ZASE-925308 format. One record per residue (C-alpha): residue number from 1; residue in three letters; x, y, z. Coordinates in pm, 1 decimal, decimal comma, padded with zeros to 6 digits. Layout:
<pts>
PT   num   residuo       east      north         up
PT   NUM       ALA          X          Y          Z
...
</pts>
This chain:
<pts>
PT   num   residuo       east      north         up
PT     1       MET   -00865,9    02704,6    14223,3
PT     2       GLY   -01205,2    02561,4    14143,0
PT     3       VAL   -01507,9    02439,2    14334,8
PT     4       LEU   -01547,8    02108,9    14519,0
PT     5       ILE   -01904,4    01996,4    14591,6
PT     6       LYS   -01886,6    01746,5    14878,3
PT     7       GLY   -02127,7    01506,5    15039,3
PT     8       GLY   -02418,5    01539,8    14798,4
PT     9       THR   -02627,3    01287,1    14608,1
PT    10       ILE   -02587,6    01324,6    14231,9
PT    11       VAL   -02912,1    01301,0    14035,0
PT    12       THR   -02906,1    01279,2    13656,0
PT    13       ALA   -03166,2    01168,0    13404,7
PT    14       ASP   -03017,8    00817,1    13419,5
PT    15       ARG   -02908,0    00742,8    13774,2
PT    16       THR   -02870,6    00855,6    14135,3
PT    17       TRP   -02558,4    00802,1    14347,1
PT    18       LYS   -02352,7    00962,1    14624,1
PT    19       ALA   -02029,5    01129,0    14512,7
PT    20       ASP   -01828,8    01449,4    14527,1
PT    21       VAL   -01787,7    01670,2    14220,5
PT    22       LEU   -01476,8    01874,2    14143,4
PT    23       CYS   -01510,8    02164,7    13900,8
PT    24       ALA   -01224,7    02361,7    13745,0
PT    25       ASP   -01157,7    02548,2    13420,5
PT    26       GLY   -01530,4    02562,8    13351,5
PT    27       ILE   -01584,8    02186,8    13336,9
PT    28       ILE   -01638,3    01889,8    13565,9
PT    29       LYS   -01290,9    01749,8    13630,9
PT    30       GLN   -01356,7    01465,0    13866,9
PT    31       ILE   -01644,6    01269,0    14021,6
PT    32       GLY   -01594,3    01026,4    14308,8
PT    33       GLU   -01618,0    00956,8    14677,8
PT    34       ASN   -01406,2    01150,6    14927,8
PT    35       LEU   -01227,7    01368,1    14671,3
PT    36       GLU   -00935,7    01570,2    14801,4
PT    37       LYS   -00974,2    01947,6    14810,1
PT    38       PRO   -00727,6    02110,8    14569,0
PT    39       SER   -00534,3    02409,5    14698,4
PT    40       GLY   -00743,4    02725,3    14676,3
PT    41       ALA   -01067,0    02547,0    14581,7
PT    42       GLU   -01393,5    02658,6    14739,1
PT    43       VAL   -01585,1    02380,7    14912,5
PT    44       ILE   -01963,8    02353,3    14899,3
PT    45       ASP   -02118,6    02128,8    15161,9
PT    46       ALA   -02399,1    01946,2    14980,7
PT    47       GLY   -02483,9    01707,3    15263,4
PT    48       GLY   -02853,1    01616,1    15256,1
PT    49       GLN   -02891,5    01781,6    14914,7
PT    50       TYR   -02901,6    01677,4    14552,5
PT    51       VAL   -02645,9    01772,8    14289,8
PT    52       MET   -02811,1    01805,2    13949,0
PT    53       PRO   -02741,1    01952,3    13604,5
PT    54       GLY   -02838,2    02316,8    13575,8
PT    55       GLY   -03170,0    02374,8    13405,3
PT    56       ILE   -03195,2    02445,6    13033,7
PT    57       ASP   -03488,6    02663,2    12930,5
PT    58       PRO   -03531,0    02593,2    12558,2
PT    59       HIS   -03785,7    02870,1    12501,1
PT    60       THR   -03723,2    03232,0    12606,0
PT    61       HIS   -03760,8    03577,1    12450,6
PT    62       MET   -03525,6    03830,4    12607,3
PT    63       GLU   -03565,7    04195,2    12499,9
PT    64       LEU   -03788,2    04088,9    12210,8
PT    65       PRO   -03938,4    04362,9    11989,9
PT    66       PHE   -04302,6    04257,4    11967,6
PT    67       MET   -04648,1    04407,5    11918,8
PT    68       GLY   -04524,7    04765,7    11919,4
PT    69       THR   -04306,2    04740,5    12228,6
PT    70       VAL   -03998,9    04557,0    12360,3
PT    71       ALA   -03996,6    04285,0    12625,8
PT    72       SER   -03883,2    04427,7    12959,2
PT    73       GLU   -03635,6    04147,8    13036,9
PT    74       ASP   -03289,3    04184,2    12887,0
PT    75       PHE   -03030,2    03911,8    12848,3
PT    76       PHE   -02842,7    04001,5    13167,2
PT    77       SER   -03145,4    04035,7    13393,7
PT    78       GLY   -03313,3    03731,6    13241,6
PT    79       THR   -03018,1    03496,1    13271,4
PT    80       THR   -02951,8    03629,8    13621,5
PT    81       ALA   -03310,1    03549,3    13722,0
PT    82       GLY   -03266,4    03205,9    13568,4
PT    83       ALA   -02949,3    03144,2    13769,4
PT    84       ALA   -03129,2    03247,1    14088,3
PT    85       GLY   -03381,1    02971,1    14017,5
PT    86       GLY   -03141,4    02700,6    13897,1
PT    87       THR   -03145,7    02756,5    13518,9
PT    88       THR   -02799,0    02787,4    13367,6
PT    89       MET   -02869,6    02802,5    12993,9
PT    90       ILE   -03137,4    02942,4    12767,5
PT    91       ILE   -03217,8    02891,1    12402,0
PT    92       ASP   -03367,0    03220,2    12287,7
PT    93       PHE   -03520,8    03312,4    11951,5
PT    94       VAL   -03392,7    03529,6    11669,8
PT    95       ILE   -03709,9    03658,7    11502,2
PT    96       PRO   -03649,8    03857,2    11182,1
PT    97       SER   -03927,0    04076,8    11051,0
PT    98       PRO   -04054,2    03964,7    10710,1
PT    99       LYS   -03810,1    04060,2    10432,8
PT   100       THR   -03530,4    04104,7    10689,3
PT   101       SER   -03215,5    03898,2    10639,3
PT   102       LEU   -03186,4    03605,3    10878,8
PT   103       ILE   -02813,8    03669,2    10909,9
PT   104       SER   -02851,0    04037,8    10998,6
PT   105       ALA   -03118,7    03951,6    11256,5
PT   106       TYR   -02895,3    03682,1    11402,3
PT   107       HIS   -02609,4    03928,4    11445,3
PT   108       GLN   -02845,0    04179,8    11610,9
PT   109       TRP   -02954,0    03920,9    11867,7
PT   110       ARG   -02592,1    03817,3    11925,1
PT   111       GLU   -02511,6    04178,7    12002,2
PT   112       TRP   -02799,3    04205,2    12251,8
PT   113       ALA   -02696,1    03876,8    12415,2
PT   114       GLN   -02338,9    03983,0    12484,9
PT   115       LYS   -02456,8    04095,3    12829,1
PT   116       ALA   -02584,1    03747,0    12925,9
PT   117       ALA   -02467,3    03613,1    13261,8
PT   118       THR   -02497,5    03243,5    13172,2
PT   119       ASP   -02469,1    03042,6    12853,0
PT   120       TYR   -02716,3    03079,1    12569,1
PT   121       SER   -02795,1    02970,4    12215,1
PT   122       PHE   -03051,1    03061,4    11949,2
PT   123       HIS   -03329,0    02913,9    11744,3
PT   124       VAL   -03378,5    03127,3    11431,1
PT   125       ALA   -03727,2    03198,7    11300,3
PT   126       VAL   -03813,0    03179,1    10932,5
PT   127       THR   -04082,6    03440,7    10873,8
PT   128       TRP   -04068,1    03466,5    10493,6
PT   129       TRP   -03913,5    03289,7    10195,8
PT   130       ASP   -03693,3    03351,8    09897,8
PT   131       GLU   -03358,7    03222,5    09780,4
PT   132       SER   -03170,3    03448,0    10025,8
PT   133       VAL   -03348,0    03279,3    10318,9
PT   134       ARG   -03244,2    02940,2    10187,8
PT   135       LYS   -02884,5    03058,5    10166,9
PT   136       ASP   -02892,3    03220,1    10512,6
PT   137       MET   -03020,8    02899,0    10668,7
PT   138       GLY   -02716,3    02720,5    10531,6
PT   139       THR   -02480,7    02985,3    10665,9
PT   140       LEU   -02642,3    02971,7    11010,2
PT   141       VAL   -02602,3    02594,1    11032,7
PT   142       GLU   -02256,1    02570,0    10882,5
PT   143       LYS   -02090,0    02876,2    11037,5
PT   144       HIS   -02291,4    02983,8    11339,8
PT   145       GLY   -02392,7    02669,0    11522,8
PT   146       VAL   -02769,1    02695,7    11466,6
PT   147       ASN   -02952,4    02364,3    11428,7
PT   148       SER   -03317,5    02463,4    11478,4
PT   149       PHE   -03551,2    02690,6    11286,1
PT   150       LYS   -03876,1    02830,3    11426,8
PT   151       HIS   -04201,0    02882,5    11236,2
PT   152       PHE   -04493,2    03086,0    11367,9
PT   153       MET   -04821,4    02950,4    11235,8
PT   154       ALA   -04998,3    03237,2    11417,4
PT   155       TYR   -04981,4    03620,3    11417,8
PT   156       LYS   -05135,6    03690,8    11079,9
PT   157       GLY   -05012,0    04010,0    10917,6
PT   158       ALA   -04688,3    03999,9    11114,2
PT   159       ILE   -04466,0    03691,6    11137,3
PT   160       MET   -04706,3    03412,1    11039,5
PT   161       CYS   -04581,8    03144,7    10797,8
PT   162       ASP   -04815,4    03008,9    10534,2
PT   163       ASP   -04783,2    02651,6    10407,5
PT   164       GLU   -04551,9    02756,6    10124,4
PT   165       VAL   -04298,8    02891,6    10372,6
PT   166       LEU   -04334,1    02583,8    10592,2
PT   167       VAL   -04274,3    02346,8    10300,4
PT   168       ASN   -03970,5    02536,3    10172,7
PT   169       SER   -03815,7    02585,9    10515,0
PT   170       PHE   -03881,7    02231,1    10636,7
PT   171       THR   -03724,7    02097,6    10318,0
PT   172       ARG   -03416,8    02313,8    10367,4
PT   173       ALA   -03388,7    02218,5    10735,6
PT   174       ARG   -03379,0    01854,0    10640,0
PT   175       GLU   -03107,4    01917,0    10381,0
PT   176       LEU   -02899,1    02087,7    10649,7
PT   177       GLY   -02951,2    01834,8    10927,7
PT   178       ALA   -03152,8    02083,9    11135,2
PT   179       ILE   -03476,0    02041,5    11326,7
PT   180       ALA   -03792,3    02236,8    11245,4
PT   181       THR   -03987,9    02391,2    11532,0
PT   182       VAL   -04336,0    02542,7    11522,2
PT   183       HIS   -04568,5    02764,0    11724,0
PT   184       ALA   -04885,2    02571,6    11638,4
PT   185       GLU   -05195,5    02789,8    11613,7
PT   186       ASN   -05400,6    02842,4    11299,1
PT   187       GLY   -05339,7    03213,4    11238,7
PT   188       GLU   -05626,4    03254,4    10993,4
PT   189       LEU   -05875,0    03113,2    11242,4
PT   190       VAL   -05734,9    03321,9    11526,8
PT   191       ALA   -05761,3    03645,0    11326,4
PT   192       HIS   -06117,8    03559,0    11223,2
PT   193       LEU   -06223,5    03480,2    11579,6
PT   194       GLN   -06051,3    03787,7    11723,1
PT   195       ASN   -06246,5    04017,0    11492,1
PT   196       GLN   -06571,4    03828,4    11547,2
PT   197       ILE   -06542,0    03836,9    11927,3
PT   198       PHE   -06440,8    04202,9    11932,4
PT   199       ALA   -06737,9    04290,0    11711,2
PT   200       GLN   -06963,4    04122,0    11967,0
PT   201       GLY   -06848,0    04376,3    12225,7
PT   202       ILE   -06602,3    04153,4    12412,2
PT   203       THR   -06299,3    04381,1    12436,2
PT   204       GLY   -06127,4    04274,1    12761,7
PT   205       PRO   -05869,3    04000,5    12830,3
PT   206       GLU   -06149,0    03741,6    12851,8
PT   207       GLY   -06165,5    03766,1    12471,7
PT   208       HIS   -05811,9    03634,0    12438,0
PT   209       PRO   -05878,1    03264,3    12517,7
PT   210       LEU   -06210,9    03277,2    12332,3
PT   211       SER   -06025,5    03375,8    12015,0
PT   212       ARG   -05767,8    03096,1    12055,0
PT   213       PRO   -05969,2    02783,5    12145,8
PT   214       PRO   -05794,2    02444,4    12168,3
PT   215       GLY   -05905,5    02351,1    11817,9
PT   216       VAL   -05689,5    02617,0    11651,0
PT   217       GLU   -05387,0    02469,0    11823,8
PT   218       GLY   -05478,8    02113,0    11738,5
PT   219       GLU   -05534,6    02190,0    11369,4
PT   220       ALA   -05200,5    02363,2    11333,0
PT   221       ALA   -05011,3    02091,6    11519,4
PT   222       GLU   -05165,7    01822,8    11300,6
PT   223       ARG   -05087,3    02018,5    10982,6
PT   224       ALA   -04724,3    02077,8    11082,6
PT   225       ILE   -04685,9    01710,5    11174,1
PT   226       ARG   -04824,4    01594,7    10839,5
PT   227       ILE   -04598,1    01833,0    10645,6
PT   228       ALA   -04296,7    01716,3    10846,9
PT   229       ASP   -04395,3    01354,6    10786,5
PT   230       VAL   -04412,4    01396,7    10409,8
PT   231       LEU   -04081,0    01582,7    10404,0
PT   232       ASN   -03917,9    01343,6    10654,0
PT   233       VAL   -03787,6    01615,6    10886,9
PT   234       PRO   -03789,7    01596,2    11268,4
PT   235       LEU   -04031,1    01839,3    11432,1
PT   236       TYR   -04039,3    02009,7    11772,7
PT   237       ILE   -04369,8    02169,1    11876,1
PT   238       VAL   -04334,6    02441,3    12136,2
PT   239       HIS   -04565,4    02529,7    12428,1
PT   240       ASN   -04833,1    02264,9    12384,7
PT   241       SER   -05133,5    02367,3    12591,8
PT   242       ALA   -05421,8    02157,6    12461,6
PT   243       ILE   -05536,8    01797,5    12447,1
PT   244       GLN   -05574,8    01830,1    12069,9
PT   245       SER   -05206,7    01905,7    12003,5
PT   246       LEU   -05099,9    01651,1    12264,6
PT   247       ASN   -05300,4    01380,1    12091,0
PT   248       ALA   -05157,8    01478,6    11752,0
PT   249       ILE   -04804,7    01433,7    11887,4
PT   250       ALA   -04894,1    01102,6    12052,1
PT   251       ARG   -05036,3    00964,8    11725,4
PT   252       ALA   -04731,2    01071,8    11527,2
PT   253       ARG   -04486,0    00924,3    11777,3
PT   254       ALA   -04682,7    00599,3    11792,1
PT   255       ASP   -04643,8    00584,0    11413,2
PT   256       GLY   -04266,8    00620,3    11444,0
PT   257       GLN   -04241,2    00985,3    11344,5
PT   258       ARG   -03976,5    01201,6    11510,3
PT   259       VAL   -04193,8    01461,3    11678,6
PT   260       TYR   -04107,2    01623,4    12009,4
PT   261       GLY   -04331,0    01824,6    12240,9
PT   262       GLU   -04264,1    02102,5    12489,2
PT   263       VAL   -04489,3    02218,8    12772,6
PT   264       LEU   -04466,7    02538,6    12975,1
PT   265       ALA   -04466,1    02532,4    13353,8
PT   266       GLY   -04748,5    02785,9    13341,6
PT   267       HIS   -04970,4    02567,3    13125,5
PT   268       LEU   -04932,6    02285,9    13377,5
PT   269       LEU   -05034,6    02497,9    13675,8
PT   270       ILE   -05250,5    02796,8    13578,5
PT   271       ASN   -05605,5    02773,0    13445,7
PT   272       ASP   -05812,4    03001,5    13225,9
PT   273       SER   -06007,9    03158,3    13513,7
PT   274       VAL   -05734,2    03424,0    13530,3
PT   275       TYR   -05878,2    03591,3    13219,9
PT   276       ARG   -06212,6    03648,5    13389,2
PT   277       ASN   -06062,5    03841,3    13680,7
PT   278       PRO   -06226,2    04189,4    13691,8
PT   279       ASP   -05885,5    04353,7    13751,1
PT   280       PHE   -05761,4    04437,1    13400,4
PT   281       ASP   -05394,3    04445,6    13503,5
PT   282       PHE   -05419,6    04100,2    13660,0
PT   283       ALA   -05601,3    03945,0    13365,2
PT   284       ALA   -05382,2    04115,1    13104,3
PT   285       ALA   -05066,5    03999,3    13283,6
PT   286       HIS   -05168,5    03643,2    13193,4
PT   287       VAL   -05225,4    03711,7    12822,8
PT   288       MET   -04994,3    03485,2    12626,5
PT   289       SER   -05038,1    03250,6    12332,6
PT   290       PRO   -05151,6    02981,6    12344,7
PT   291       PRO   -05358,6    03093,1    12644,2
PT   292       PHE   -05397,1    02910,0    12972,8
PT   293       ARG   -05657,9    02633,9    12952,4
PT   294       ASP   -05903,1    02467,9    13189,9
PT   295       GLU   -05815,7    02185,7    13428,5
PT   296       GLU   -05902,8    01912,0    13177,9
PT   297       HIS   -05614,5    02019,5    12956,5
PT   298       GLN   -05377,0    02062,3    13252,5
PT   299       LYS   -05438,5    01705,2    13367,0
PT   300       ALA   -05372,5    01578,0    13014,6
PT   301       LEU   -05049,0    01777,2    12987,0
PT   302       TRP   -04917,2    01628,2    13312,1
PT   303       LYS   -04994,8    01281,7    13179,1
PT   304       GLY   -04821,1    01369,3    12852,5
PT   305       LEU   -04510,4    01472,7    13045,3
PT   306       GLN   -04522,9    01158,6    13259,3
PT   307       CYS   -04558,0    00914,8    12968,8
PT   308       GLY   -04302,0    01082,7    12740,8
PT   309       THR   -04531,5    01231,2    12478,0
PT   310       LEU   -04392,5    01565,4    12595,3
PT   311       GLN   -04017,2    01571,3    12652,6
PT   312       THR   -03923,6    01920,4    12767,2
PT   313       THR   -04043,5    02199,0    12995,4
PT   314       ALA   -03992,5    02567,4    12924,4
PT   315       THR   -04132,2    02910,6    13012,5
PT   316       ASP   -04172,3    03112,6    12691,9
PT   317       HIS   -04031,5    03385,2    12917,1
PT   318       CYS   -04139,5    03708,8    12746,7
PT   319       CYS   -04211,7    03984,6    12996,2
PT   320       PHE   -04423,9    04296,9    12956,9
PT   321       CYS   -04505,2    04527,6    13247,3
PT   322       ALA   -04848,0    04675,0    13327,4
PT   323       PRO   -04797,7    04999,9    13128,4
PT   324       GLN   -04708,6    04789,6    12822,2
PT   325       LYS   -05004,8    04555,8    12867,2
PT   326       ALA   -05228,0    04864,9    12894,5
PT   327       ALA   -05192,6    04913,3    12518,1
PT   328       GLY   -05484,4    04670,7    12493,9
PT   329       LYS   -05700,7    04829,1    12763,4
PT   330       ASP   -05990,5    04865,7    12520,5
PT   331       ASP   -05895,5    04594,3    12273,6
PT   332       PHE   -05763,0    04254,5    12384,6
PT   333       ARG   -05608,7    04207,0    12040,3
PT   334       LYS   -05350,7    04475,1    12125,8
PT   335       ILE   -05234,3    04334,8    12460,9
PT   336       PRO   -04868,9    04229,5    12417,2
PT   337       ASN   -04853,8    03851,2    12444,8
PT   338       GLY   -04615,4    03718,8    12707,1
PT   339       THR   -04553,8    03614,6    13066,4
PT   340       GLY   -04250,3    03539,8    13283,6
PT   341       GLY   -04131,2    03231,6    13468,7
PT   342       ILE   -03761,0    03161,0    13410,8
PT   343       GLU   -03678,5    03202,6    13780,1
PT   344       ASP   -03956,1    02973,1    13900,9
PT   345       ARG   -03974,7    02687,6    13648,5
PT   346       MET   -03745,4    02450,6    13838,6
PT   347       GLY   -03908,2    02517,5    14175,7
PT   348       VAL   -04270,7    02480,8    14068,9
PT   349       LEU   -04195,8    02164,4    13869,1
PT   350       TRP   -04015,9    02005,2    14163,3
PT   351       HIS   -04295,8    02096,8    14404,5
PT   352       HIS   -04588,5    01998,6    14183,8
PT   353       GLY   -04407,4    01722,5    13996,3
PT   354       VAL   -04161,6    01543,3    14225,8
PT   355       ASN   -04328,6    01615,7    14559,1
PT   356       SER   -04665,9    01500,4    14423,8
PT   357       GLY   -04523,2    01179,8    14278,3
PT   358       LYS   -04600,0    01275,9    13919,6
PT   359       LEU   -04226,9    01281,3    13835,6
PT   360       THR   -03929,3    01098,0    13977,2
PT   361       MET   -03615,4    01298,8    14050,1
PT   362       ASN   -03450,5    01149,8    13741,8
PT   363       GLU   -03749,8    01241,5    13526,8
PT   364       PHE   -03730,5    01594,9    13668,1
PT   365       VAL   -03371,7    01621,9    13544,3
PT   366       ALA   -03475,9    01481,1    13207,1
PT   367       VAL   -03757,4    01730,3    13148,5
PT   368       THR   -03572,7    02035,1    13285,3
PT   369       SER   -03234,3    01984,5    13118,1
PT   370       ALA   -03117,9    01652,9    12973,4
PT   371       ASN   -03392,1    01606,8    12713,1
PT   372       ALA   -03348,5    01959,7    12578,0
PT   373       ALA   -02972,9    01902,2    12556,7
PT   374       LYS   -03029,0    01579,7    12363,2
PT   375       ILE   -03295,9    01713,5    12127,5
PT   376       PHE   -03087,0    02019,7    12040,8
PT   377       ASN   -02760,4    01825,3    12018,3
PT   378       ILE   -02552,5    01962,1    12307,6
PT   379       TYR   -02556,5    01654,3    12530,4
PT   380       PRO   -02351,7    01560,1    12734,1
PT   381       GLN   -02180,5    01900,0    12727,5
PT   382       LYS   -02501,5    02026,2    12886,6
PT   383       GLY   -02767,8    01840,8    13084,2
PT   384       SER   -02533,8    01591,1    13250,7
PT   385       ILE   -02309,2    01544,3    13551,3
PT   386       SER   -02013,9    01372,2    13386,4
PT   387       VAL   -01641,3    01427,0    13358,3
PT   388       GLY   -01572,6    01677,8    13082,3
PT   389       ALA   -01922,5    01826,1    13084,4
PT   390       ASP   -01970,3    02197,4    13140,6
PT   391       ALA   -01985,0    02266,5    13513,6
PT   392       ASP   -02341,3    02401,5    13505,8
PT   393       ILE   -02475,1    02257,6    13829,8
PT   394       VAL   -02741,5    02316,7    14092,4
PT   395       VAL   -02722,1    02203,7    14452,6
PT   396       TRP   -03083,1    02135,3    14546,2
PT   397       ASP   -03230,5    02125,9    14895,0
PT   398       PRO   -03554,0    01921,3    14887,8
PT   399       GLN   -03658,3    02066,4    15226,1
PT   400       LYS   -03610,1    02434,4    15147,0
PT   401       THR   -03934,4    02630,2    15113,7
PT   402       ARG   -04003,4    02967,5    14959,6
PT   403       THR   -04302,4    03176,3    14861,2
PT   404       ILE   -04296,5    03311,9    14506,2
PT   405       SER   -04365,1    03683,5    14468,3
PT   406       ALA   -04295,6    03971,0    14232,2
PT   407       LYS   -04173,4    04159,5    14539,8
PT   408       THR   -03878,0    03926,5    14582,9
PT   409       HIS   -03810,6    03774,5    14240,5
PT   410       HIS   -03517,6    03881,0    14021,4
PT   411       GLN   -03718,9    03889,6    13698,9
PT   412       LYS   -03748,2    04232,6    13539,5
PT   413       VAL   -04127,6    04244,7    13540,1
PT   414       ASP   -04389,4    04380,5    13780,5
PT   415       PHE   -04602,3    04065,4    13798,3
PT   416       ASN   -04546,5    03696,6    13872,7
PT   417       ILE   -04791,2    03439,7    13734,2
PT   418       PHE   -04711,5    03212,9    14031,6
PT   419       GLU   -04766,4    03492,4    14285,5
PT   420       GLY   -04815,3    03360,7    14639,9
PT   421       MET   -04737,4    02996,9    14555,1
PT   422       GLU   -04537,2    02824,8    14827,9
PT   423       VAL   -04299,1    02561,6    14698,4
PT   424       LYS   -04087,0    02303,9    14878,3
PT   425       GLY   -03756,1    02229,0    14711,6
PT   426       ALA   -03513,9    02489,5    14580,5
PT   427       ASN   -03155,9    02545,2    14474,6
PT   428       THR   -02917,8    02667,6    14742,7
PT   429       VAL   -02625,2    02702,1    14501,5
PT   430       THR   -02606,4    02749,0    14124,0
PT   431       LEU   -02282,7    02710,5    13928,8
PT   432       SER   -02231,6    02831,2    13573,1
PT   433       GLN   -01906,3    02735,1    13398,8
PT   434       GLY   -01782,0    02613,3    13737,3
PT   435       LYS   -01830,0    02950,3    13904,9
PT   436       ILE   -02084,1    03017,8    14178,4
PT   437       VAL   -02346,3    03255,1    14040,2
PT   438       TYR   -02601,0    03212,2    14319,4
PT   439       LYS   -02558,6    03096,3    14678,9
PT   440       ASP   -02805,0    03106,1    14967,7
PT   441       GLY   -02996,3    03405,9    14835,0
PT   442       GLU   -02688,8    03596,0    14714,0
PT   443       VAL   -02669,5    03659,6    14339,4
PT   444       ARG   -02314,2    03660,0    14202,4
PT   445       THR   -02373,8    03678,8    13830,1
PT   446       VAL   -02134,9    03875,8    13609,8
PT   447       ARG   -02258,3    04077,1    13315,2
PT   448       GLY   -02125,1    03929,1    12991,2
PT   449       ALA   -01992,7    03605,4    13144,2
PT   450       GLY   -02231,8    03392,3    12937,4
PT   451       ARG   -02105,1    03217,9    12626,4
PT   452       TYR   -02276,3    03147,3    12297,8
PT   453       ILE   -02311,3    02770,5    12261,7
PT   454       ASN   -02281,0    02621,1    11914,0
PT   455       ARG   -02525,0    02338,9    11837,6
PT   456       PRO   -02403,3    02116,8    11554,5
PT   457       PRO   -02641,6    01969,9    11295,8
PT   458       PHE   -02771,2    01617,6    11327,8
PT   459       ALA   -02523,5    01460,1    11089,1
PT   460       GLY   -02567,5    01102,1    11208,0
PT   461       TYR   -02944,3    01102,9    11157,5
PT   462       TYR   -02922,0    01258,1    10814,6
PT   463       ASP   -02629,1    01050,5    10696,1
PT   464       ALA   -02849,6    00746,8    10746,7
PT   465       LEU   -03103,4    00900,4    10510,0
PT   466       LYS   -02862,8    01002,3    10235,8
PT   467       THR   -02995,5    00753,1    09987,7
PT   468       LYS   -03358,3    00827,6    10069,3
PT   469       SER   -03506,1    01143,3    09927,2
PT   470       ALA   -03757,4    01337,9    10135,3
PT   471       VAL   -04032,0    01235,1    09895,3
PT   472       GLU   -03974,0    00894,4    09744,1
PT   473       LYS   -03909,3    00914,9    09373,6
PT   474       PRO   -04189,5    00736,3    09189,1
PT   475       THR   -04108,8    00435,1    08978,2
PT   476       ALA   -04125,4    00509,5    08609,2
PT   477       VAL   -04410,0    00338,5    08428,2
PT   478       LYS   -04370,8    00230,9    08068,1
PT   479       ARG   -04662,1    00317,1    07841,5
PT   480       GLY   -04679,7    00283,2    07469,9
PT   481       GLY   -04317,0    00180,4    07454,4
PT   482       LYS   -04198,7    00507,3    07606,8
PT   483       LYS   -04060,5    00564,5    07956,0
PT   484       ALA   -04269,3    00808,7    08157,0
PT   485       ALA   -04087,8    01098,0    08318,4
PT   486       ALA   -04001,4    01031,0    08683,9
</pts>
């Protein structure tokens, strides 16, 4: 049994070449020209098409409890929608409420994710601090394959981290060989501006971007970068939307700091005019944080992706339907934050990136899968077409066109932020674990077929730093014949 992909052109982040690919037992068994079809294997004719690693979306929120409701997309529907669009793995977020055990929250999310159709992993958020959190972080790294911890610098009064939590958690992440990640918005400023704008009588969705201007993102990104620099821990900043955060990352990387940046497909393609639409449902459907920005920021984000300041693309897929968004009908502060996109990320990035010349095909693979796999330490198991890698593969037709619409998408939400967009380039076949889960419009996903993927800590990087403490120990100075305390 197995699947033989014949006649295609393989495209990875590193190279492009013509070869067949044989998949069996969940992995890539053989790559070469004119491979023989094993008995019982299904053959996919990939002539005139590209064979690429399945997409990895490193930022999703399936069935997330948030702002008084629960995201409409569950792990089965969400991973199914991803497979329909060429994404074969997600990294979702465990988000404990303050004072809730990280371990108990992790197990709750694992239970919810058992229905996933494709592979998945978890970042775990640190939303509070005491000695039990420190201990739980160790358990998650050592026993549960977690190597990244998320910190929300926004959402005051809910899950926002102050600097004390950031310092403690970043320090612990470094001890464990894990990477720190942040949602960079100054929560104090946002809360202040929200109340100020609401008091001025601006109650609709147009108040959302006004309360979260680019400066609040830039300040938080810079602060997180400086804390990470002092503590010598690598940092990953999610959903960068503004020139200010982009520039902060560029400066840090130019100085040799290990800082990585993510951009959402939506932030590259949608501008802030959506919030001024007189239709509340339309405007509210676009409420997410950080908000969509004007074209100046979009142009800068594309350049950041092209030059390598930003390494990954994601969706922050967190869906709420119109009745849920209506909770903020008279108060934009109460509109649940979140939009969709997992099904469309690959298609819109190919159309607007590769077809426009902004990205090469190899760069497309890098920013949709390989870079995420490398940053989160699962490469080449994921994000590559190589013998022994997981057989998560898309067969991509560069000539296929489709029009995006909520009427035809597989996402469990009543709105699509890319509604009406026609894209050229799409997957005709998606394989997960060597099995066809989507082919020519037919979804073949199986509930519960997805596996939890362990992500080991970054032992090599941290071993090299063993003799160097996070903050260099000062040299003792002798005064008055006595040695000063170090």
